[in-house]
C-alpha positions in Angstrom: 57.3 65.3 -66.6 55.3 62.7 -64.6 51.7 62.2 -63.9 50.9 64.0 -60.7 53.9 66.6 -61.2 53.0 70.5 -60.8 53.8 72.7 -63.6 56.8 74.8 -63.1 57.1 78.7 -63.7 57.8 80.1 -67.3 57.6 83.1 -69.4 57.8 82.8 -73.4 56.8 85.0 -75.8 53.4 84.8 -78.3 52.9 85.5 -81.5 50.4 88.3 -80.4 53.1 90.4 -79.2 52.0 89.5 -75.2 54.6 87.2 -72.5 52.9 84.7 -71.5 53.4 82.0 -68.2 52.2 79.3 -65.8 50.4 81.7 -64.2 48.3 83.3 -67.2 45.2 81.3 -66.7 45.2 81.0 -63.3 41.8 81.1 -62.6 40.8 78.8 -65.4 40.0 74.9 -63.8 41.8 73.2 -66.4 45.5 74.6 -68.4 46.2 72.7 -72.0 49.5 73.0 -72.7 50.4 71.7 -77.0 53.6 71.4 -78.0 53.6 72.0 -82.3 54.8 73.8 -84.9 54.6 74.8 -88.0 56.5 72.7 -90.7 55.6 69.6 -89.1 52.8 67.2 -91.5 51.3 66.0 -88.5 51.1 68.8 -86.0 49.6 71.0 -89.3 46.8 67.9 -90.0 45.6 68.9 -86.3 45.1 72.5 -86.5 41.9 72.5 -87.1 41.3 69.8 -84.9 42.9 72.4 -81.7 40.6 74.8 -83.0 37.4 73.0 -83.0 38.5 72.0 -79.3 38.7 75.6 -78.1 35.9 76.0 -80.3 34.0 73.5 -78.0 35.7 74.6 -74.7 35.7 78.3 -74.7 32.8 79.1 -72.5 34.5 76.3 -70.1 37.3 76.9 -67.6 39.7 75.9 -69.5 43.3 77.7 -71.1 44.8 76.6 -73.9 48.9 77.3 -74.6 50.7 76.1 -77.9 54.0 76.4 -77.6 56.3 75.6 -80.7 60.1 74.9 -79.6 61.7 74.0 -82.6 64.8 74.9 -83.8 64.5 77.6 -86.4 68.5 77.7 -87.1 67.1 74.2 -89.1 63.8 74.8 -89.3 62.8 78.1 -90.6 59.4 77.3 -91.3 59.7 77.1 -87.3 60.8 81.0 -87.0 58.8 83.5 -84.8 57.6 85.5 -88.1 56.5 82.3 -89.3 54.7 81.5 -86.3 52.8 85.0 -86.4 51.7 84.5 -90.0 50.7 80.3 -89.5 48.9 82.2 -85.8 47.1 84.6 -88.5 46.3 82.4 -90.6 44.8 79.3 -88.1 44.3 80.7 -84.6 43.0 84.1 -85.4 43.6 85.4 -81.5 41.8 82.2 -80.1 44.3 81.2 -78.0 48.2 82.5 -77.6 51.2 80.7 -79.8 54.3 80.8 -77.7 58.0 80.4 -78.9 60.3 78.4 -76.6 63.5 79.7 -78.5 65.7 78.2 -75.5 63.5 75.0 -75.6 63.9 74.9 -71.7 59.8 74.5 -71.7 59.6 71.7 -73.7 62.5 70.1 -72.0 60.8 70.5 -69.0 57.5 69.0 -70.0 58.9 66.0 -71.0 57.9 66.5 -75.0 59.4 65.0 -78.0 56.8 64.9 -80.7 54.7 67.5 -82.2 51.8 67.4 -81.2 52.2 66.7 -77.8 49.5 67.6 -75.3 49.6 68.2 -71.4 46.6 68.7 -69.5 46.5 70.1 -66.0 43.6 70.4 -63.5 42.9 73.3 -61.4 46.1 72.5 -58.9 48.0 72.5 -62.1 49.1 68.9 -61.5 49.4 66.8 -64.9 46.8 64.5 -65.5 47.0 63.7 -69.2 49.8 63.6 -71.8 50.1 62.3 -75.3 48.2 62.2 -78.0 45.4 64.5 -79.0 42.9 61.3 -81.0 43.6 58.4 -82.9 44.1 58.9 -86.2 46.3 62.6 -87.5 45.3 61.2 -90.9 42.1 61.5 -91.3 39.9 63.7 -88.6 36.9 61.8 -89.9 38.6 58.8 -89.4 39.5 59.1 -85.8 37.4 56.8 -83.5 39.5 57.8 -79.6 39.1 61.2 -79.0 42.0 60.8 -75.9 42.1 64.6 -75.2 38.8 65.7 -75.2 37.6 62.8 -73.1 40.8 63.8 -71.3 39.1 67.1 -71.0 36.1 66.5 -69.7 37.4 64.6 -66.8 39.3 67.0 -65.7 36.6 69.7 -66.1 34.0 67.4 -64.1 36.8 66.8 -61.0 37.2 63.0 -62.2 40.2 60.9 -62.9 41.4 60.9 -66.2 40.5 56.9 -67.6 43.4 57.0 -69.2 46.0 59.6 -68.5 49.5 58.7 -71.2 48.4 57.7 -74.5 51.3 58.1 -77.0 51.9 60.6 -78.8 52.3 60.4 -83.0 54.2 63.0 -84.5 57.0 64.3 -85.6 60.0 64.5 -83.6 61.2 67.9 -81.6 64.2 69.7 -83.9 66.4 70.3 -80.8 69.2 72.6 -80.4 73.3 71.3 -81.5 
């Protein structure tokens, strides 16, 4: 997806037993989609930061969806069953963890890394994509909170200053 593109239609199952779609958070002013997974050290380094983002913005009008589209045949740690375990450990029902077995949604987003984020405004136009921050190894060494800044701008109805920052992480594990 390119900046300004509209979010497409999709439906995916989540670890909580519910099916979610692009309309799930239609009443929210912004929608954040995070492409992540269970096995990647970069993705694992960000779970606590994602939870802190949720805590910071839970009372604001933002919806959060996390999607795992990795090939679970080659990477069993990314299976739907293992996603359910990770969800109970880290997410604890605060936001949905979706399984994209066909990989159609992550492909349509244009995701290439885990984690990689896609932030949409109230019109569901892509306003930010890429990195969460500038230091995956140590959350205490972060100097630029790209995603947090983009969320604040979007919720305030402003343009995002840096709408695209290249994501750093593991490559998505595509099916053959």
